[in-house]
Each structure stands twice: as C-alpha cells, then as structure tokens.
C-alpha positions in Angstrom: -7.5 23.9 -17.9 -6.7 20.3 -16.7 -3.0 19.6 -16.6 -1.4 16.1 -17.0 1.4 17.2 -14.7 0.8 19.8 -12.0 2.4 19.2 -8.6 0.2 19.7 -5.5 2.7 22.1 -4.0 2.2 24.6 -6.8 -1.6 24.4 -6.5 -1.5 24.9 -2.7 0.8 27.9 -3.1 -1.3 29.4 -5.9 -4.5 29.1 -3.8 -2.7 30.5 -0.7 -3.3 27.4 1.3 0.2 27.4 2.8 0.6 29.8 5.8 2.9 30.1 8.8 0.8 27.8 11.0 0.6 25.1 8.3 4.4 25.3 7.7 5.1 24.9 11.4 2.9 21.8 11.6 4.5 20.3 8.4 8.0 20.9 9.7 7.2 19.1 13.0 5.5 16.2 11.1 8.4 16.0 8.7 10.9 15.6 11.6 8.9 12.8 13.1 8.5 11.0 9.8 12.2 11.4 9.2 12.9 9.6 12.5 10.4 6.9 11.5 12.0 6.4 8.1 15.6 6.1 9.4 15.5 2.5 10.6 13.2 1.4 7.7 15.4 2.9 5.0 18.4 1.1 6.4 16.5 -2.2 7.0 14.9 -2.3 3.5 18.3 -1.8 1.9 20.0 -4.5 3.9 17.1 -6.9 3.2 17.3 -6.2 -0.5 20.9 -7.3 -0.6 22.5 -3.9 -1.0 24.5 -1.7 1.4 22.6 0.3 4.0 23.5 3.8 2.8 21.6 3.1 -0.5 18.4 3.0 1.5 19.2 6.4 3.1 20.2 7.9 -0.2 16.9 6.7 -1.7 14.8 8.2 1.1 16.6 11.5 0.9 16.7 12.1 -2.9 13.5 10.2 -4.0 11.6 11.3 -0.9 12.4 15.0 -1.7 11.5 14.7 -5.4 8.2 12.8 -4.8 7.0 15.4 -2.3 8.2 18.4 -4.4 6.7 17.2 -7.7 4.0 14.8 -6.6 0.2 14.8 -7.0 -0.6 14.1 -3.4 -0.5 16.6 -0.5 1.0 14.2 2.1 2.7 11.4 0.2 6.0 10.2 1.7 8.3 8.5 -0.7 11.3 6.2 -0.3 12.3 2.5 -0.3 9.5 0.1 0.7 9.1 -3.5 1.6 7.3 -4.2 -1.6 10.5 -3.8 -3.6 12.7 -6.1 -1.4 12.2 -9.3 -3.3 12.5 -7.6 -6.7 15.7 -5.8 -5.8 17.1 -9.0 -4.2 16.4 -11.0 -7.4 17.8 -8.3 -9.7 21.0 -7.9 -7.8 21.5 -11.7 -7.6 20.9 -12.1 -11.4 22.4 -8.8 -12.8 24.4 -7.2 -10.1 24.2 -3.6 -8.9 24.7 -2.2 -12.4 21.7 -4.2 -13.6 19.6 -2.8 -10.7 20.7 0.7 -11.6 19.6 0.3 -15.3 16.4 -1.5 -14.3 15.4 1.3 -11.9 16.1 4.0 -14.5 14.1 2.2 -17.1 11.3 1.7 -14.5 11.3 5.5 -13.9 10.9 6.1 -17.7 8.0 3.6 -17.8 6.3 5.5 -14.9 6.7 8.8 -16.6 5.2 7.3 -19.8 2.3 5.9 -17.7 1.6 9.4 -16.4 1.9 11.1 -19.7 -0.5 8.6 -21.3 -3.0 9.3 -18.5 -2.8 5.8 -17.1 -3.1 7.0 -13.5 -6.5 5.3 -13.2 -4.7 2.0 -13.9 -5.2 1.1 -10.2 -8.9 0.6 -10.6 -8.2 -2.4 -13.0 -6.1 -4.2 -10.4 -8.4 -6.6 -8.5 -8.3 -6.4 -4.7 -7.5 -10.2 -4.2 -4.5 -9.8 -6.5 -3.2 -6.9 -4.5 -3.7 -8.7 -1.2 -2.2 -11.9 -2.7 1.1 -10.4 -3.8 1.3 -8.1 -0.8 0.9 -11.0 1.6 3.3 -13.1 -0.5 5.9 -10.3 -0.3 5.4 -10.1 3.4 6.1 -13.8 3.8 9.2 -13.6 1.7 10.5 -10.6 3.6 10.0 -12.5 6.9 11.8 -15.6 5.5 14.8 -13.5 4.4 15.1 -12.1 7.9 15.3 -15.5 9.6 19.0 -15.8 8.7 20.0 -12.7 10.6 17.5 -13.4 13.4 19.2 -16.8 14.0 22.6 -15.2 13.6 23.7 -17.6 10.9 26.9 -16.4 9.3 26.8 -18.5 6.1 26.5 -16.6 2.8 25.2 -19.7 0.9 21.5 -19.3 1.8 19.4 -20.6 -1.1 17.1 -18.1 -2.9 14.3 -20.6 -3.4 11.7 -20.3 -0.7 11.4 -24.0 0.3 15.1 -24.6 0.0 15.7 -21.6 2.2 13.6 -23.0 5.0 15.2 -26.4 4.7 18.5 -24.6 5.1 17.3 -22.8 8.2 16.2 -26.0 9.9 19.5 -27.7 9.1 21.4 -24.8 10.6 19.4 -24.4 13.8 22.3 -25.9 15.8 24.5 -23.0 14.4 22.2 -20.3 15.7 23.7 -17.5 17.7 21.6 -17.1 20.9 22.7 -13.5 21.3 21.1 -12.7 17.9 17.9 -14.5 18.9 17.6 -12.5 22.1 18.3 -9.3 20.2 15.6 -10.1 17.6 13.1 -10.9 20.4 13.7 -7.7 22.4 13.6 -5.6 19.2 10.2 -7.0 18.3 9.0 -6.5 21.9 10.2 -2.8 22.0 8.9 -2.1 18.5 5.4 -3.4 19.3 5.3 -2.4 23.0 6.4 1.2 22.6 3.1 2.0 20.8 1.4 1.8 24.2 3.6 4.6 25.5 3.4 7.0 22.6 2.7 6.8 18.8 4.7 9.9 18.0 8.1 8.3 18.5 8.3 5.0 16.6 9.2 1.9 18.6 11.6 0.8 15.9 13.7 3.9 16.4 13.9 3.3 20.2 14.7 -0.3 19.6 17.7 0.6 17.4 19.1 3.1 19.9 18.6 0.8 23.0 19.8 -2.4 21.4 22.8 -0.9 19.6 23.8 0.9 22.8 23.6 -2.3 24.8 25.5 -4.3 22.2 28.2 -1.6 21.9 28.7 -1.2 25.6 28.7 -4.8 26.6 30.7 -6.1 23.6 28.1 -8.9 22.8 29.4 -10.9 19.9 26.9 -10.5 17.1 27.0 -9.3 13.4 26.5 -5.6 12.9 26.2 -3.3 9.9 29.8 -2.3 10.5 31.2 -5.8 10.7 29.4 -6.8 7.4 29.2 -3.5 5.4 31.7 -1.2 7.0 30.9 2.4 7.9 28.1 4.2 6.2 29.7 6.9 4.0 28.5 10.5 4.8 28.6 11.6 1.2 26.9 11.2 -2.1 28.6 10.2 -5.3 27.4 10.5 -8.9 27.9 7.5 -11.1 26.9 6.6 -14.7 26.0 3.0 -15.5 27.8 1.1 -18.2 25.0 0.2 -20.5 25.4 -2.8 -22.7 22.8 -2.4 -25.4 23.0 -6.1 -26.3 21.7 -6.9 -22.8 19.1 -4.2 -22.5 16.3 -6.7 -23.2 17.2 -8.5 -20.0 16.1 -5.5 -17.9 12.7 -4.8 -19.5 10.9 -7.4 -17.4 12.4 -6.3 -14.0 11.9 -2.6 -15.0 8.2 -3.2 -15.8 7.7 -5.1 -12.5 9.3 -2.2 -10.6 7.1 0.3 -12.5 3.9 -1.6 -12.1 4.4 -2.3 -8.4 5.7 1.2 -7.7 2.7 2.7 -9.5 0.2 0.5 -7.6 1.9 1.1 -4.2 2.1 4.8 -4.7 -1.5 5.2 -5.8 -2.8 3.0 -3.1 -0.9 5.1 -0.6 -2.4 8.3 -2.1 -5.9 6.9 -2.0 -5.5 6.0 1.7 -4.2 9.4 2.6 -7.0 11.1 0.6 -9.5 9.3 2.9 -7.6 10.5 5.9 -7.5 14.2 5.1 -10.5 14.5 2.8 -8.5 15.4 -0.3 -8.0 14.2 -3.9 -4.7 13.3 -5.4 -3.7 13.7 -9.0 -2.8 10.2 -10.1 -1.0 11.1 -13.4 1.1 13.8 -11.7 1.9 11.2 -8.9 3.1 8.7 -11.5 5.3 11.2 -13.3 6.9 12.4 -10.0 7.6 8.8 -9.0 9.1 8.2 -12.5 11.4 11.3 -12.2 12.5 10.2 -8.7 13.4 6.7 -10.0 15.3 8.0 -13.0 17.5 10.4 -11.0 18.0 8.5 -7.7 20.1 5.6 -9.1 22.8 8.0 -10.4 23.6 8.8 -6.8 23.5 5.2 -5.6 19.9 4.8 -4.7 17.4 2.0 -5.2 13.7 1.9 -6.4 11.3 4.2 -4.5 7.6 4.6 -4.3 5.0 6.0 -1.9 5.1 4.4 1.5 1.7 3.8 3.1 2.9 3.5 6.7 5.1 6.6 6.6 2.4 8.6 4.8 -0.1 7.7 7.4 2.4 8.7 10.1 2.8 12.1 8.4 -1.0 12.7 8.4 -1.4 11.6 12.0 1.3 14.0 13.1 -0.3 17.0 11.4 1.3 17.0 7.9 -1.0 18.6 5.3 1.3 19.8 2.5 4.3 18.4 0.6 6.5 20.5 2.8 6.3 17.8 5.4 7.7 15.2 3.0 10.5 17.5 1.9 11.4 18.2 5.6 11.5 14.4 6.2 14.1 14.0 3.4 16.2 16.9 4.8 16.0 15.3 8.3 17.4 12.0 6.9 20.1 13.9 5.0 21.3 15.6 8.2 21.2 12.3 10.1 23.2 10.6 7.4 25.8 13.4 7.2 26.4 13.9 11.0 25.3 10.6 12.6 25.7 8.1 9.9 28.9 6.6 11.4 26.9 5.4 14.4 24.6 3.3 12.2 27.5 0.9 11.9 26.8 -0.2 15.4 23.3 -1.5 14.6 23.1 -5.3 14.9 21.7 -7.1 11.8 19.5 -9.1 14.1 17.9 -5.8 15.3 17.1 -4.9 11.7 15.7 -8.4 11.3 13.3 -7.9 14.2 12.1 -4.5 12.8 11.5 -6.1 9.4 9.6 -9.0 10.9 7.2 -6.5 12.4 7.0 -4.7 9.0 6.3 -8.0 7.3 3.5 -8.7 9.8 2.0 -5.2 9.3 2.0 -5.5 5.5 0.7 -9.0 5.4 -2.9 -7.9 5.3 -3.9 -11.1 7.0 -7.3 -9.8 8.0 -8.1 -9.0 4.3 -6.6 -12.3 3.3 -9.0 -14.2 5.7 -11.9 -12.0 4.6 -11.4 -12.9 0.9 -11.1 -16.6 1.8 -14.7 -16.4 3.1 -16.0 -14.9 -0.1 -16.4 -15.9 -3.7 -14.6 -18.9 -5.0 -13.4 -16.8 -8.0 -11.7 -14.3 -5.7 -10.2 -17.1 -3.6 -8.6 -18.6 -6.8 -7.0 -15.2 -7.7 -5.9 -14.6 -4.2 -4.2 -18.0 -3.6 -2.7 -18.2 -7.1 -1.1 -14.8 -6.8 0.1 -15.5 -3.3 1.7 -18.8 -4.1 3.3 -17.6 -7.3 4.8 -14.6 -5.5 6.3 -16.9 -2.8 7.3 -19.9 -4.8 8.0 -18.5 -8.3 8.4 -14.8 -9.0 6.5 -11.6 -8.4 6.5 -10.6 -12.1 4.8 -13.9 -13.0 2.4 -13.6 -10.1 1.1 -10.2 -11.3 0.9 -11.2 -14.9 -0.9 -14.5 -14.2 -3.1 -12.8 -11.6 -4.4 -10.2 -14.0 -5.0 -12.7 -16.8 -6.7 -15.1 -14.4 -8.9 -12.4 -12.9 -10.0 -11.4 -16.4 -10.8 -14.9 -17.4 -12.8 -15.6 -14.2 -14.7 -12.3 -14.8 -15.7 -13.5 -18.2 -16.8 -16.8 -16.8 -19.0 -15.0 -14.2 -20.5 -12.8 -16.9 -21.3 -15.8 -19.0 -23.1 -17.4 -16.0 -25.0 -14.2 -15.4 -26.1 -14.0 -19.0 -27.3 -17.6 -18.9 -29.8 -16.9 -16.1 -30.6 -13.2 -16.5 -33.7 -13.8 -18.6 -35.5 -15.5 -15.7 -35.1 -12.6 -13.3 -38.0 -10.3 -12.3 -37.3 -6.7 -11.4 -39.4 -5.8 -8.3 -38.4 -2.1 -8.3 -40.9 0.0 -10.2 -40.3 3.6 -9.1 -38.3 5.5 -11.7 -39.4 9.1 -11.4 -37.1 11.0 -9.0 -38.5 14.5 -9.7 -40.6 14.7 -6.5 -37.9 13.3 -4.2 -36.8 15.8 -1.5 -33.4 17.3 -2.3 -32.0 16.1 1.0 -32.3 12.5 -0.3 -29.7 11.4 -2.9 -30.2 8.4 -5.2 -27.3 6.5 -6.7 -27.8 3.4 -8.9 -25.1 0.9 -9.5 -25.8 -1.0 -12.8 -23.9 -4.1 -14.0 -21.3 -6.2 -12.2 -19.7 -4.4 -9.3 -16.2 -5.8 -10.0 -12.6 -4.6 -10.1 -13.0 -2.7 -13.4 -15.8 -0.5 -12.2 -15.5 -0.5 -8.4 -13.0 2.3 -8.2 -15.1 4.7 -10.3 -18.3 3.9 -8.3 -16.4 4.3 -5.0 -14.9 7.7 -6.0 -18.3 9.1 -7.0 -19.9 7.9 -3.8 -17.1 9.6 -1.7 -17.3 12.9 -3.6 -21.0 13.2 -4.2 -22.7 11.1 -1.5 -21.7 13.6 1.3 -24.0 16.3 -0.2 -27.1 14.5 1.1 -28.6 13.8 4.5 -29.7 10.4 3.2 -28.2 8.4 0.3 -30.0 5.5 -1.2 -27.8 3.1 -3.2 -29.9 1.1 -5.6 -28.3 -2.3 -6.5 -31.2 -4.0 -8.4 -29.1 -4.3 -11.6 -26.0 -5.7 -9.9 -25.7 -9.4 -10.9 -22.6 -10.0 -8.7 -20.0 -8.3 -6.7 -16.4 -9.3 -6.2 -14.1 -8.6 -3.2 -12.8 -5.4 -4.9 -16.3 -4.1 -5.2 -17.0 -5.0 -1.5 -13.8 -3.3 -0.4 -14.4 -0.1 -2.3 -18.1 0.1 -1.3 -17.1 -0.4 2.3 -14.5 2.4 2.2 -16.9 4.8 0.4 -19.7 4.2 2.9 -17.3 4.8 5.8 -16.2 8.0 4.2 -19.8 9.2 3.7 -20.8 8.3 7.2 -18.1 10.5 8.7 -20.2 13.4 7.4 -23.3 12.0 9.2 -25.0 11.0 6.0 -27.3 8.0 6.4 -26.7 5.3 3.8 -29.4 2.8 2.6 -29.2 -0.1 0.2 -32.1 -1.3 -1.9 -32.9 -4.1 -4.4 -30.0 -6.4 -3.4 -30.0 -9.8 -5.1 -29.5 -12.8 -2.7 -26.0 -13.7 -4.1 -24.9 -10.1 -3.8 -26.3 -9.8 -0.3 -24.3 -12.8 0.9 -21.0 -11.2 -0.4 -21.9 -7.9 1.3 -22.6 -9.7 4.6 -19.3 -11.7 4.4 -17.4 -8.5 3.6 -18.9 -6.6 6.5 -20.8 -4.0 4.5 -24.1 -4.8 6.2 -22.5 -4.5 9.6 -21.3 -0.9 8.7 -24.7 0.4 7.6 -26.9 -1.8 9.8 -29.7 -4.2 9.0 -32.3 -1.5 9.4 -30.8 0.4 6.3 -31.2 -2.6 3.9 -34.4 -2.8 1.9 -35.8 -5.3 -0.5 -36.8 -2.6 -3.0 -36.5 1.1 -3.7 -40.1 1.9 -2.7 -39.5 0.7 0.9 -36.2 2.6 1.1 -37.8 5.8 -0.1 -40.7 5.5 2.2 -38.3 5.1 5.1 -36.1 8.0 3.9 -39.1 10.4 3.8 -39.8 9.8 7.5 -36.7 11.7 8.4 -35.1 10.8 11.8 -36.0 7.3 12.7 -37.7 6.8 16.1 -39.1 3.3 15.8 -38.1 0.9 13.1 -38.3 -2.8 12.6 -35.0 -4.2 11.5 -34.8 -6.1 8.2 -33.6 -9.6 9.0 -30.5 -10.9 7.2 -32.4 -13.9 5.9 -34.2 -11.6 3.4 -30.9 -11.2 1.5 -29.1 -14.4 2.3 
C-alpha cells in the first residue's frame, strides 16, 4: 500500500535498517552538523531582522520535526538563506506577529500540498527560474550584510536595493575600520579552514576566534549583545493575536514561504538522494515541512525548510538515517541552554562575513553563466526572475517567472510545429527483440523541457543502472531547455557511477548545440554520440571498445 504520509524513520525501523553501527555514525554526523548549523542559525535570524535566538529555536524545533517526520533519510531542516529577504519584508510590513501568522499559514499550505500529492511540483519549476531567484536572493543577502561589514550604526538603511547601495556609498566615511577588518578575517578563516579540514566548519572557528579576540582586546564594534542583548536560554509558548479582517494580507507572503520552502526542501532531498543512492518521499517531506512550520512559530521560531549545505555536510560525515538530523537539533538545544550567553559576544561584522560567504556559495554563478550561454528563451526567464527578485519582490519574481516560462514554451512549441513537417527521420530500427539484455534502450519523445525533464531524469537514474550499455534515443526531441540539460547531465553522472556506458543517438542539430553548451557531451564523450540508432547499436554490440573513431562535434553542431 502506498501511503501519502509515511516518515522514512518508520520505514527504516520496520525494515531493520537501523543498527548499532548506523546509530553511532549518525550521532557523530549529527554532532558535526549541529556545530555547522550554530553560526548559520544565528546569522540567518539576524539577517532576517529578528533576534538571534529565533534562528536557534527554529533549528532546534523545526530541525527535529523535519527529521522525525520527513520523507528523506538525511534531510537537515532549519532556517535558510532563501527565507532572509521574505522574512525581512514581512517583519518590515507586518511586524513579528505578521511573520508568525504568515509562517503558520505557510505550514498549512505545505501540508495541503502534500495531502494533494503535489510533491512532484518541483518538476514544473524551470531550472533558469530556480537559478534566477536563488542568485537574486544571494545578491540581496550580500547587500544586507554590507551595513554590518562597514560597521554603520544607522538604523535608517533603505529597503530598496538601489537606494540601499546609494546609502552605503554616502556613508563610507562613517565606516568602522574594526568592523571591516573583522569581516575580512572572518571570510579568510571561513574559506581557508577548508584546506585544513572539512569536518569542522570554518565559520564555527571564525566565530570562536574573532569573538575571543574582540572580547579580550576590547575592540569597539557592534556585537549581538550590544544590539539584541543576551540570548535567552529558554523557550516560551505564545499565541498570535489574529485579526480576521487582516488575514488576507498574509496569504501572499504565506504562499511565497510555502512555495519557496517546498522547492528548497525537495531540491535538497533530490541532491541528497544522488549522494546516498536513495529515493525520498516528496509528499511526506512536504507534510513534515508543513507541520514544522505550523508548530515552530508558537515557540518564537521563523520559517524553516531543508538546508542543502547542512544536508550535504550530514551525508559527508556519515549520516544515513533521520537520527542524525534529530541529534543535530538536540546538539543545538544543549548549546543554546548552556552556552547561549556567550553568543552575545559575537560581533555583527563576523556574522556579516559568514553570510557573505553563504551568499557566494548559494549564488550558483556557474549555473548562471552556463544558462547565459544557452537558449535565448532560458536567458529571458533567468534574467527576468533575477532582476525582479533583486529590484521588486520574490513573490512577483516567481509568479512572473512561471508565467513567462510557460508562454515561451508555447512559443517554442509553435515554432516546432511550423517546421516539423519538413523533417526526415533517419532512424529506421524499431524492433528491439533481438537486442542483448545487457543493452538498454530509452527513448525521449517530445520537447525535453522543465515539465518533462524531472520524470525522464528519475527513470534514467532508477532504471539505467541495470544495463552495461544504455542507448538514449533523442530523434523525436525537437528542442531541449536548460532544465532538460541539467537533469540529463545529473542522470548520466549517476548512471556512470555504476560503470554503465551511456550513448546518445539521433540528436537534432539544435538539440546538439544545447547539449554541447551544457556540458552533456563532455560527460559522455564524443565517441558515444551517434547520428542514428543503427550506428549506436552496432557500436554497443561490439562490447568493450578497443579502437574507435570519435564522432566530431560538427556532426551535431
């Protein structure tokens, strides 16, 4: 029986996949991730315009719930950079109570998404749109941190992006050199410590070193304590005062939180699936995210979702079950209860340095540049979403991006229909009955775009590894967008890890150009690209290749 909601922890326990050795590894991984999450939880809260303990509370409560009830084996939940500009805008417009109501409503929306089996919603989000708003968020986060990096004490920083930078340039003479040096050394330690070890995060070391130096030397610079006071070592339960006449004001922000949280958590789950060779339950994951966001605000928390960087850290340190995520939450709880008072010593410029590194890491500049080299349609979606996120609003950016992507897709389909009658199909082999069982055949038919790319990619990952050689036929693919290129590339990498040889056949010239720009041909090699299925099959029948003339790129470009 297929359940809409069945936590991975229950399944692993039922199938006896949790033993003493696994628990030991998960506990150690959870401790490491807890240390990684500490500076980020504080920094994301401060950047969002709320007090630092709200970030810790979120990481503790939401992090525990997401791991306990989630549909992923290794997902780590908590506050993330993606929510910073949303939270900042909500607090500025509606205050903390408005944020609380918006987060609870977002949780209800996420639960509804899961119950309605909308967990596959991610496959309808174009890759350029995701990269566009992620890069935009990264730029906004970086911009917000400039105030603390410069040590500017003014509270009248404009919220508008351009006005904000005008303000910064006008107040350069007011900059605190101590804050600038602290930011610089924080970035240096955060980035440089990776060369020593990846197990202990550089951001954690930076906070300890910088806070210690500032405290011992008495350097004059703004700290968490001087701005927010001490971090309380307790939780408090609070009910929001809901004004039903104003409830409509929170629907837009709540939907934005829910959509972004759903996208972020499922992206993180997909990435972790590839790392451990597992499959998450998307609907269960959405429901668990929803429950976490409904409950956490009552204790003073902010929106939470799956965190890609912390989840990857969990996997790299040996975490393989939800126990690691639960231990991470308990670790943060103990730190908050017994060492929270020392967090008041952390300079705000140190947090600014950490978040500037976070902004750089989440900017996806390589993907951004890659899309700029591709189709003009993808470039339009990317740049529109990016500039709307930075200059207008994230909600508007997502809405306009999805509508624009759909309209441009219809335009591409109309262009394909106009010229399809003149195309000649050169592939003539259709009978697969005499093909050796070691050779797998997979045909992609129709446009390989954001609406179909996820489904094709998942099939390739799950079924392509069964064969020694997999031939992917693309004769009926009229065009491919950057989402298709991205998913195809990830699927091929996953298949190749199992030593399966991948071949492509029947690629149209326009599709070939996109695959070259996107790096797909580099991954499989020119010698595994064939003009038609017959050539690919003849080559596959030979078995191990000893001598082979490479297919030149000009055949498909």
